[in-house]
ROLOVO-982806 format. One line per 4 residues: number of its first residue (from 1); their letters; for each residue z negated, y negated, x negated of C-alpha. Coordinates in nm, 2 decimals, padded with zeros to 4 digits. Each point is the difference from the previous one (the first is absolute). Layout:
NUM = a = Z/Y/X  ...
***
This chain:
1 = mfnh = -03.29/00.44/-00.94  00.25/00.21/00.19  00.15/-00.07/00.34  -00.06/00.33/00.18
5 = hlsl = 00.16/-00.11/00.33  00.36/-00.12/00.02  00.05/-00.28/00.24  00.36/-00.01/00.14
9 = alfd = 00.13/-00.26/00.24  00.28/00.24/00.10  00.06/00.37/-00.08  00.27/00.16/00.22
13 = irlk = 00.29/00.25/-00.01  00.31/-00.09/00.19  00.32/00.20/00.05  00.34/-00.16/-00.02
17 = snhk = 00.12/00.10/00.35  00.11/-00.15/00.33  -00.30/00.16/00.16  -00.36/-00.03/-00.08
21 = dlvl = -00.14/00.28/-00.23  00.29/00.22/00.10  00.30/00.17/-00.18  00.29/00.07/00.24
25 = ikgn = 00.24/00.28/-00.09  00.32/00.04/00.20  00.09/00.36/-00.01  -00.12/00.34/-00.12
29 = dsev = 00.00/00.12/-00.37  00.37/00.09/00.01  00.11/-00.33/00.16  -00.19/-00.24/-00.22
33 = esvp = 00.10/-00.08/-00.36  -00.33/-00.14/-00.12  -00.33/-00.12/00.13  -00.11/-00.31/-00.19
37 = legt = -00.36/-00.12/00.02  -00.07/-00.36/-00.12  -00.28/-00.24/00.02  -00.24/-00.23/-00.18
41 = vkls = -00.37/00.00/-00.09  -00.13/-00.36/00.07  -00.29/-00.13/-00.20  -00.17/-00.34/00.02
45 = lked = -00.25/-00.05/-00.28  -00.27/-00.27/00.02  -00.07/00.03/-00.37  00.13/00.16/-00.32
49 = ihvk = -00.05/00.38/-00.01  00.03/00.27/-00.26  00.16/00.32/00.12  00.12/00.32/-00.17
53 = kinl = 00.27/00.09/00.25  00.10/-00.02/00.36  00.12/00.34/00.13  00.14/00.09/00.34
57 = slvg = 00.05/00.34/00.17  00.16/00.12/00.32  -00.15/00.32/00.15  00.12/00.19/00.30
61 = efyy = -00.25/00.22/00.18  00.05/00.29/00.24  -00.30/00.10/00.20  00.02/00.29/00.25
65 = eymd = -00.26/00.17/00.22  00.06/00.27/00.26  -00.14/00.33/00.13  00.18/00.32/00.06
69 = katk = -00.11/00.12/00.35  00.11/00.36/-00.08  -00.22/00.04/-00.30  -00.26/-00.27/00.08
73 = esfl = 00.05/-00.14/-00.35  00.01/-00.37/-00.10  00.22/-00.15/-00.26  -00.04/-00.35/-00.16
77 = drlc = 00.09/-00.16/-00.33  00.10/-00.33/-00.17  00.31/00.03/-00.20  00.19/-00.25/-00.22
81 = ilkv = 00.38/-00.03/00.08  00.09/-00.30/-00.21  -00.15/-00.19/-00.30  00.16/-00.29/-00.18
85 = dwnn = -00.17/-00.19/-00.29  00.05/-00.34/-00.16  -00.19/00.01/-00.32  -00.03/-00.37/-00.06
89 = lltd = 00.17/-00.27/00.22  -00.04/-00.25/-00.28  00.24/00.19/-00.22  00.22/00.21/00.23
93 = dtgk = 00.10/-00.04/00.37  00.18/00.33/00.04  -00.20/00.29/00.14  00.02/00.37/-00.09
97 = vvfg = -00.01/00.28/00.25  -00.27/00.23/-00.13  00.00/00.25/00.29  00.21/00.04/00.32
101 = nygd = 00.34/00.00/-00.16  00.28/00.25/00.10  -00.13/00.35/-00.01  -00.37/-00.09/00.02
105 = ttvp = -00.21/00.12/00.30  -00.36/-00.09/00.02  -00.31/-00.01/-00.22  -00.37/-00.03/00.11
109 = mykl = -00.14/-00.35/-00.01  -00.30/00.10/-00.22  00.25/00.10/-00.28  00.19/-00.33/00.03
113 = knik = -00.16/-00.15/-00.32  00.12/00.29/-00.21  00.37/-00.02/00.10  00.24/-00.04/-00.29
117 = pnge = 00.32/-00.21/00.03  00.21/00.31/00.02  -00.17/00.12/00.32  -00.25/00.23/-00.18
121 = yntg = -00.38/-00.03/-00.02  -00.29/00.13/-00.21  -00.26/00.23/00.13  -00.28/-00.22/-00.14
125 = fntp = -00.17/00.28/-00.20  00.22/00.01/-00.30  00.27/-00.25/-00.08  00.31/00.17/-00.15
129 = spgs = 00.09/-00.10/-00.35  00.36/-00.06/-00.11  00.02/00.37/-00.11  -00.16/00.15/00.30
133 = gsvs = 00.16/00.08/00.34  00.05/-00.25/00.27  -00.19/00.01/00.33  00.23/00.01/00.31
137 = asgt = -00.07/-00.13/00.34  -00.14/00.33/00.11  -00.28/-00.03/-00.25  00.10/00.30/-00.22
141 = atpt = 00.05/-00.06/-00.37  00.29/00.15/-00.19  -00.14/00.24/-00.27  00.11/-00.08/-00.36
145 = rpqn = -00.11/00.12/-00.34  -00.32/-00.18/-00.11  00.03/-00.22/-00.31  -00.26/-00.09/-00.26
149 = irtk = -00.08/-00.37/00.00  -00.14/-00.15/-00.32  -00.22/-00.31/00.03  -00.13/-00.24/-00.26
153 = stpi = -00.37/00.01/-00.08  -00.03/-00.37/-00.08  -00.23/-00.17/00.26  00.17/-00.28/00.19
157 = ffkd = -00.26/-00.26/-00.10  00.09/00.05/-00.36  00.37/-00.09/00.05  00.14/-00.32/-00.12
161 = keql = -00.02/-00.26/00.27  00.33/-00.16/-00.10  00.19/00.31/00.12  -00.10/-00.08/00.36
165 = ppsk = 00.26/-00.22/00.18  -00.14/-00.35/00.05  -00.05/-00.12/00.36  00.24/-00.28/00.10
169 = ilki = -00.03/-00.25/00.29  00.32/-00.11/00.16  -00.02/-00.34/00.17  00.23/-00.14/00.26
173 = pksg = 00.11/-00.35/-00.11  00.01/-00.15/00.34  -00.21/00.01/00.31  00.14/00.23/00.26
177 = vdgt = 00.30/00.23/-00.03  00.27/00.12/00.24  00.12/00.32/-00.15  -00.09/00.24/-00.28
181 = pfkd = -00.15/-00.21/-00.28  00.02/00.25/-00.28  00.30/00.21/00.10  00.15/00.05/-00.34
185 = vqts = -00.32/00.02/-00.20  -00.11/00.33/-00.15  -00.37/00.05/00.07  -00.26/00.27/-00.06
189 = sths = -00.34/00.09/00.13  -00.17/-00.25/-00.23  00.18/-00.30/00.14  -00.15/-00.22/00.27
193 = fllp = 00.12/-00.30/00.19  -00.14/-00.35/00.07  00.11/-00.14/00.33  -00.05/-00.37/00.06
197 = kgny = -00.10/-00.12/00.34  00.28/-00.04/00.25  00.23/00.20/00.23  00.17/00.32/-00.11
201 = nlpf = 00.28/00.20/00.17  00.03/00.34/-00.18  00.31/00.19/00.13  00.03/00.37/00.03
205 = kvyl = 00.29/00.23/00.09  00.09/00.37/00.01  00.27/00.22/00.15  -00.16/00.27/00.22
209 = ptnv = 00.16/00.34/00.06  00.22/00.00/00.31  -00.20/00.29/00.14  -00.32/-00.19/00.00
213 = peti = -00.21/00.10/00.31  -00.03/-00.27/00.27  -00.32/-00.12/00.14  -00.16/00.20/00.29
217 = eglp = -00.32/-00.13/00.15  -00.03/00.12/00.36  00.05/00.37/-00.02  -00.31/00.21/00.08
221 = lgtv = 00.10/00.26/-00.26  -00.01/-00.24/-00.30  00.10/-00.34/-00.15  00.21/-00.12/-00.28
225 = lykl = -00.13/-00.33/-00.14  00.08/-00.22/-00.30  -00.21/-00.25/-00.20  00.05/-00.24/-00.29
229 = qcni = -00.29/-00.03/-00.24  -00.03/-00.28/-00.26  -00.26/-00.01/-00.27  -00.08/-00.29/-00.23
233 = ergr = -00.15/00.17/-00.30  -00.23/-00.22/-00.21  -00.23/00.04/-00.30  -00.28/00.25/-00.05
237 = feks = -00.28/-00.22/00.14  00.21/-00.17/00.27  00.06/00.13/00.35  00.35/00.09/00.11
241 = anls = 00.17/-00.12/00.32  00.16/00.26/00.24  00.22/-00.05/00.30  00.15/00.26/00.23
245 = khir = 00.25/-00.05/00.28  00.15/00.22/00.26  00.38/-00.01/00.03  00.26/00.19/00.21
249 = ivrt = 00.32/00.17/-00.08  00.21/00.02/00.32  00.33/00.18/00.05  00.25/-00.09/00.27
253 = lhpq = 00.34/00.14/00.09  00.30/-00.07/-00.21  00.25/-00.23/00.18  00.26/00.28/00.00
257 = nlnl = -00.25/00.27/00.12  00.14/00.21/00.28  -00.32/-00.04/00.20  00.11/-00.36/00.08
261 = cdsi = 00.33/00.12/00.14  -00.05/00.34/00.16  -00.07/00.00/00.38  -00.21/00.26/00.18
265 = dvnn = 00.10/00.16/00.34  -00.20/00.26/00.18  00.18/00.16/00.30  -00.15/00.27/00.22
269 = twvg = 00.00/00.13/00.35  -00.30/00.10/00.21  00.17/00.27/00.21  -00.01/-00.09/00.36
273 = kiqy = -00.18/-00.33/-00.05  00.14/-00.26/-00.23  00.24/-00.07/-00.29  -00.12/-00.25/-00.27
277 = nvhm = 00.12/-00.17/-00.31  -00.22/-00.20/-00.25  00.19/-00.21/-00.25  -00.12/-00.21/-00.30
281 = grkg = 00.23/-00.23/-00.20  -00.13/00.12/-00.34  -00.23/00.25/-00.15  -00.19/-00.24/-00.23
285 = vaig = -00.30/-00.15/00.18  -00.18/-00.30/-00.16  -00.38/-00.02/00.02  -00.10/-00.29/00.23
289 = snip = 00.34/-00.03/00.18  00.12/00.07/00.35  00.23/00.30/00.04  00.27/-00.03/00.27
293 = isit = 00.04/00.33/00.19  00.28/00.06/00.25  -00.08/00.26/00.27  00.24/00.15/00.25
297 = lvpm = -00.13/00.23/00.28  00.22/00.18/00.26  -00.22/00.15/00.28  00.12/00.32/00.15
301 = vkgl = -00.24/00.03/00.29  -00.09/-00.24/00.28  -00.33/-00.19/00.01  -00.04/-00.01/-00.38
305 = klka = -00.16/-00.32/-00.13  -00.08/-00.13/-00.34  -00.38/-00.05/-00.04  -00.06/-00.10/-00.37
309 = ihgc = 00.13/00.04/-00.36  -00.24/00.05/-00.29  00.08/-00.01/-00.37  -00.18/00.08/-00.32
313 = lveh = 00.07/00.09/-00.36  -00.09/00.35/-00.13  -00.09/-00.01/-00.37  00.02/00.32/-00.21
317 = yhsq = -00.14/00.00/-00.35  -00.12/00.23/-00.28  -00.08/-00.01/-00.37  00.08/00.23/-00.29
321 = igqq = -00.16/-00.02/-00.35  00.15/00.26/-00.23  -00.02/00.34/00.18  -00.27/-00.13/00.24
325 = rspe = 00.14/-00.11/00.34  -00.19/-00.14/00.29  00.05/00.11/00.36  00.25/-00.19/00.22
329 = ferl = -00.18/-00.28/00.19  00.12/-00.19/00.31  -00.12/-00.31/00.17  00.12/-00.22/00.29
333 = vgkq = 00.03/-00.37/-00.06  00.11/-00.30/00.20  -00.05/00.14/00.35  00.13/-00.24/00.26
337 = elei = 00.17/-00.02/00.34  00.35/-00.14/00.00  00.14/-00.24/00.25  00.23/00.14/00.27
341 = pdtd = 00.19/-00.15/00.29  -00.06/00.06/00.36  00.18/00.32/00.11  00.08/-00.14/00.34
345 = klpy = 00.22/-00.27/-00.16  00.19/00.25/-00.21  00.31/00.18/00.12  -00.08/00.34/00.16
349 = ekwe = 00.27/00.19/-00.20  -00.10/-00.12/-00.35  -00.30/-00.17/-00.15  00.09/-00.19/-00.31
353 = fkth = -00.23/-00.26/-00.16  -00.14/-00.11/-00.34  -00.36/-00.02/-00.11  -00.18/-00.08/-00.33
357 = ykvp = -00.27/00.18/-00.20  -00.23/-00.20/-00.22  -00.08/00.16/-00.34  -00.36/-00.05/-00.12
361 = eqlk = -00.02/-00.28/-00.26  -00.32/00.12/-00.18  00.04/00.24/-00.29  -00.33/00.16/00.09
365 = kvtq = 00.15/00.13/00.32  00.34/00.11/-00.12  00.14/00.10/-00.34  00.36/-00.04/-00.12
369 = scei = 00.22/00.31/-00.03  00.00/00.10/-00.36  00.01/00.29/-00.25  -00.18/-00.08/-00.32
373 = rdgm = 00.06/00.16/-00.34  00.07/00.37/00.06  -00.17/00.02/00.34  -00.33/-00.15/-00.11
377 = ivvk = 00.00/-00.17/00.34  00.26/00.06/00.28  -00.01/-00.20/00.32  00.26/00.05/00.29
381 = hrlr = 00.02/-00.15/00.35  00.15/00.06/00.34  00.00/-00.22/00.30  -00.12/00.18/00.32
385 = igiq = 00.13/-00.15/00.33  -00.17/00.14/00.31  00.17/-00.07/00.34  -00.22/00.06/00.30
389 = lkns = 00.19/00.08/00.33  -00.15/00.01/00.35  00.14/00.25/00.24  00.04/-00.05/00.37
393 = gghv = -00.31/00.22/00.06  -00.22/-00.23/-00.22  -00.01/00.24/-00.30  00.05/-00.17/-00.34
397 = selr = 00.19/00.18/-00.28  00.07/-00.12/-00.35  00.29/00.05/-00.24  -00.02/-00.07/-00.37
401 = anlp = 00.26/-00.11/-00.25  -00.07/00.01/-00.37  00.20/-00.23/-00.22  -00.02/00.05/-00.38
405 = vfvy = -00.05/-00.35/-00.16  -00.06/-00.14/-00.34  -00.29/-00.25/-00.01  00.03/-00.25/-00.28
409 = isan = -00.15/-00.34/-00.10  00.24/-00.29/00.04  -00.05/-00.36/-00.13  00.25/-00.13/00.26
413 = sgkv = -00.15/00.12/00.33  -00.32/00.00/00.18  -00.35/-00.04/-00.15  -00.15/00.24/-00.25
417 = vgrh = -00.38/-00.01/-00.05  -00.18/00.21/-00.27  -00.36/00.07/-00.09  -00.20/-00.22/-00.24
421 = ydvd = -00.13/00.17/-00.31  -00.23/-00.15/-00.26  -00.01/00.14/-00.35  -00.33/00.02/-00.19
425 = nhhg = 00.04/-00.18/-00.33  -00.24/00.23/-00.19  00.08/00.34/00.13  00.35/-00.05/00.13
429 = tfql = -00.05/00.17/00.33  00.16/-00.11/00.33  -00.22/-00.13/00.27  00.14/-00.03/00.36
433 = dyqk = -00.10/-00.31/00.19  00.02/00.08/00.37  -00.05/-00.37/00.10  00.32/-00.13/-00.17
437 = edll = 00.37/00.08/00.01  00.29/-00.09/-00.22  00.32/-00.14/00.15  00.30/00.16/-00.18
441 = fkke = 00.30/-00.12/00.19  00.05/-00.22/00.31  00.32/-00.12/00.17  -00.04/-00.33/00.17
445 = shqt = 00.15/00.01/00.35  00.09/-00.34/00.16  00.03/00.04/00.38  00.16/-00.26/00.22
449 = pnlt = -00.19/-00.08/00.31  00.13/00.01/00.36  00.23/00.30/-00.06  00.12/00.23/00.28
453 = pads = -00.05/00.37/-00.03  00.37/00.05/-00.08  -00.02/-00.26/-00.28  -00.32/00.16/-00.14
457 = esed = 00.16/00.34/00.00  00.30/-00.13/-00.18  -00.22/-00.18/-00.25  -00.19/00.33/-00.07
461 = esde = 00.33/00.18/-00.06  00.11/-00.27/-00.24  -00.33/00.02/-00.19  00.04/00.37/-00.03
465 = sete = 00.35/-00.02/-00.13  -00.11/-00.28/-00.24  -00.28/00.23/-00.13  00.25/00.28/-00.05
469 = dldr = 00.24/-00.22/-00.18  -00.28/-00.13/-00.23  -00.10/00.35/-00.09  00.36/00.10/-00.06
473 = deaa = 00.09/-00.32/-00.19  00.05/00.09/-00.36  00.21/-00.27/-00.17  -00.08/-00.37/-00.02
477 = pply = 00.24/-00.24/00.17  00.29/-00.13/-00.22  -00.03/-00.32/-00.19  00.14/-00.32/00.15
481 = ekhv = 00.24/-00.04/-00.29  00.17/00.33/00.10  00.13/-00.15/00.33  00.32/-00.12/-00.18
485 = fdki = 00.11/00.36/-00.01  -00.03/00.05/00.37  00.33/00.09/00.18  00.04/-00.17/00.34
489 = fdmn = 00.27/00.13/00.23  00.21/-00.24/00.20  00.05/00.14/00.35  00.29/-00.25/00.07
493 = lpqt = 00.22/00.16/-00.27  00.24/00.27/00.11  -00.13/00.24/-00.27  -00.26/00.25/00.07
497 = pleq = -00.34/-00.03/-00.17  00.09/00.30/-00.22  00.32/-00.17/-00.11  -00.18/-00.32/-00.07
501 = frsq = -00.26/00.19/-00.20  00.27/00.16/-00.22  00.18/-00.33/-00.06  -00.31/-00.20/-00.10
505 = qasp = -00.15/-00.01/-00.35  -00.37/-00.04/-00.07  00.02/-00.32/-00.20  -00.25/-00.28/00.06
509 = lhsn = 00.11/-00.33/00.16  00.37/00.11/00.02  -00.01/00.34/00.18  00.02/-00.16/00.34
513 = nnss = -00.02/-00.34/00.15  -00.27/00.12/00.22  -00.22/00.16/-00.26  -00.15/-00.32/-00.13
517 = ldvs = 00.03/-00.37/00.06  00.09/-00.26/-00.26  -00.27/-00.23/00.11  -00.06/-00.30/-00.23
521 = gyfd = -00.23/-00.21/00.22  -00.21/-00.01/00.31  00.27/-00.13/00.23  00.25/00.27/-00.11
525 = ipia = -00.18/00.27/00.20  00.19/00.11/00.32  -00.17/-00.19/00.27  00.09/00.21/00.30
529 = qale = -00.13/00.32/-00.14  -00.32/-00.17/-00.13  -00.07/-00.14/00.34  00.05/00.33/00.17
533 = nnlk = -00.22/00.18/-00.25  -00.28/-00.26/00.04  00.02/00.03/00.37  -00.04/00.38/-00.02
537 = kknr = -00.30/-00.03/-00.24  -00.16/-00.25/00.24  00.04/00.24/00.29  -00.14/00.29/-00.19
541 = aqtp = -00.29/-00.19/-00.15  -00.34/00.08/00.14  -00.33/-00.19/-00.06  -00.24/00.22/-00.20
545 = ifdl = -00.32/00.09/00.16  -00.30/-00.07/-00.23  -00.32/00.20/00.03  -00.29/-00.25/00.01
549 = eyms = -00.25/00.27/-00.09  00.20/00.10/-00.31  00.05/-00.36/-00.11  -00.37/-00.08/00.03
553 = hips = -00.11/00.31/-00.18  -00.20/-00.07/-00.32  00.09/00.24/-00.28  -00.28/00.20/-00.17
557 = ytea = -00.08/-00.02/-00.37  00.21/00.31/-00.07  00.30/-00.13/00.19  -00.02/-00.34/-00.17
561 = ldgn = 00.00/00.16/-00.35  00.28/00.24/00.09  00.33/-00.13/-00.14  00.21/00.28/00.14
565 = dddg = -00.09/-00.04/00.36  00.32/-00.01/00.21  -00.15/00.02/00.35  00.15/-00.34/00.08
569 = vgdd = 00.32/-00.04/00.19  00.29/-00.03/-00.23  00.28/-00.25/00.01  00.30/00.05/00.21
573 = fapt = 00.31/00.16/-00.16  00.29/-00.21/-00.12  00.28/-00.07/00.25  00.29/00.24/00.00
577 = ysds = 00.33/-00.09/-00.15  00.16/-00.02/00.35  -00.25/-00.27/00.10  00.05/-00.22/-00.31
581 = gsen = 00.27/-00.22/00.16  00.30/00.19/-00.12  00.34/00.02/00.17  00.07/00.22/00.30
585 = vsgt = 00.18/00.33/-00.03  00.35/-00.14/00.06  -00.04/-00.25/-00.28  00.08/-00.31/00.22
589 = ttpi = -00.20/-00.32/00.03  00.04/-00.17/00.34  00.04/-00.38/-00.02  -00.27/-00.20/00.17
593 = riei = 00.08/-00.32/00.19  -00.29/-00.23/00.03  00.03/-00.33/00.19  -00.19/-00.30/-00.14
597 = pskn = -00.03/-00.30/00.23  00.10/-00.33/-00.16  -00.06/-00.36/00.10  00.33/-00.01/00.19
601 = nndk = 00.03/00.25/00.28  00.37/00.05/-00.08  -00.07/00.09/-00.36  -00.12/00.35/-00.08
605 = sylk = -00.09/00.16/-00.33  00.04/00.36/-00.07  -00.15/00.24/-00.25  00.24/00.28/-00.07
609 = tksn = 00.00/00.30/-00.23  00.30/00.15/-00.16  00.09/00.35/00.11  00.05/00.27/-00.26
613 = slph = 00.13/00.26/00.25  00.29/00.23/-00.07  00.35/-00.11/00.11  -00.02/00.21/00.32
617 = sksl = -00.34/-00.13/00.10  -00.02/-00.24/00.29  -00.18/-00.34/-00.04  -00.21/-00.14/00.28
621 = stnk = 00.07/-00.36/-00.10  00.24/-00.19/00.23  00.09/-00.27/-00.25  00.24/00.19/-00.23
625 = ssld = 00.12/-00.31/-00.19  -00.35/-00.07/-00.13  -00.02/00.34/-00.18  00.08/00.04/-00.36
629 = pkss = 00.35/00.15/-00.05  -00.16/00.24/-00.26  -00.22/00.15/00.27  00.17/00.34/-00.03
633 = spsv = -00.08/00.03/-00.37  -00.25/00.26/-00.11  -00.25/-00.26/-00.11  -00.34/00.05/00.16
637 = ksrf = -00.14/-00.35/-00.07  -00.07/-00.22/00.30  -00.02/-00.38/-00.01  -00.12/-00.28/00.23
641 = flhk = 00.21/-00.31/00.05  -00.04/-00.29/00.24  00.30/-00.10/00.21  00.01/-00.31/00.22
645 = kkdk = 00.27/-00.10/00.24  00.13/-00.35/-00.03  00.01/-00.23/00.30  00.34/-00.04/00.15
***
């Protein structure tokens, strides 16, 4: 009679993001204007189903556990930091922030169901009436004067049945919908919906507060995790369908953040032994990247040798909930020995070299530097460099340099791996899977074989500068149509570039003869410059190296269904304007003389192009009579013509 079990071919929640199940925020709460969260709930129905509503919720959970060694007291709790509700995706796609807005702190998870839309919640014992006082987040009710409430004595089963609102079934006219089917329809609790079999994409969106806490999953003190829960509510005797999914909210540095620009220098002197300097190009350190470190050592005694250099990250963290603050904890992560050159090959007066430190790529080993919502979680880092020196007597001494760094998650450098969490569909609890890992970001590195050490070092430096530029890149490149406003300076003119800049006007197609070309056909392109550019491209081109293991990899079922997977290598960027076959800086087009053999050896044919150089430019052609007398005109159009010598 009733279909108790709902059979769905597909039931999934997908975010509209460039990264899988991840929302990337560039900047802190004062640098970001808004945090949009968009996505779709995908349904594939095998048969017609009857539902009451399809609701969705986003819940952020903060779990902490630690012990105070001084008092031997343990602290642990599960708190809600964010809750967003979508009442019915069939009628409205905009979510509402129920809790976690500006000014809200935390609320226990067991009181999550009683939260009101204004951030308050009921105690569960007595629901306040419209005349009674409201219950604040602290659980205390505001006392008000009690009121007498008069009730009717007529039993409900004696009431007129026509007064009850009749139930209404809304049916979708077509099979499958991409969007909100009943967006402008006013519905009530008595309405229900009939969905024909087919595919459905139900969108959802919301603007999160800019101070939303970021995901933290590898800190021993606690975790901050987010989940999306979708529920298909059906009739009284039919079983509902639930789906829960773990998502991440990741913050990275703003492109104009000073941590991407400021350098770090540590100078000190070990009296009577050595002077040292440790330098880093920038304070911001991306997880999973290689950090270049420049070290300068000046020995002050004879017989001193460099034995080894060690590096590690020192992580300091603590938590504060209200007036309760945890002790300051510390842990060492990423211990490794750095590469050093042979001391005998270095100059005796001064040892100057560069080495690299590899930041751990797994978030369970290192946590990003952060300060979440009024000190709820504070994480700071410093890079400790230990330099071991061997004296002439065989004794080994060590000097340490501590560099304050800011560890952040970057989508443009290295490889970032996170833990894999499963969410229980019934209880909504997070379950950690130790056998699986989630790949958050990965930068593909294409290495060219048969490189010398000098070439590999220069390639590493170029990769590091490219990563820095990508993190600091804020604006998109200009559109191609805007190139007509470019001002190109002629170095052959007697005016200085500043004088030319003042005399020019930014008008398209007429500002300068060199700013654009009046090209009407394929053969009107300047041939000399095009050949030169093509030769440069050919010399710079490299054959890509394909990974056979990656190409032969068979995707799993989850990877095949995922439509937002961007792990593949993207297409190359469009060529720059300078490589598009435009004129050279001086605005001249050199004539090309091509000899074409004919049947008679005495007869020769020539292909010549007309020069559009300025009057003072020199032409390389020896046959001046064959040139057009209007060659000194400002026209930039080139033509081909065939000229044959007659037999004498």
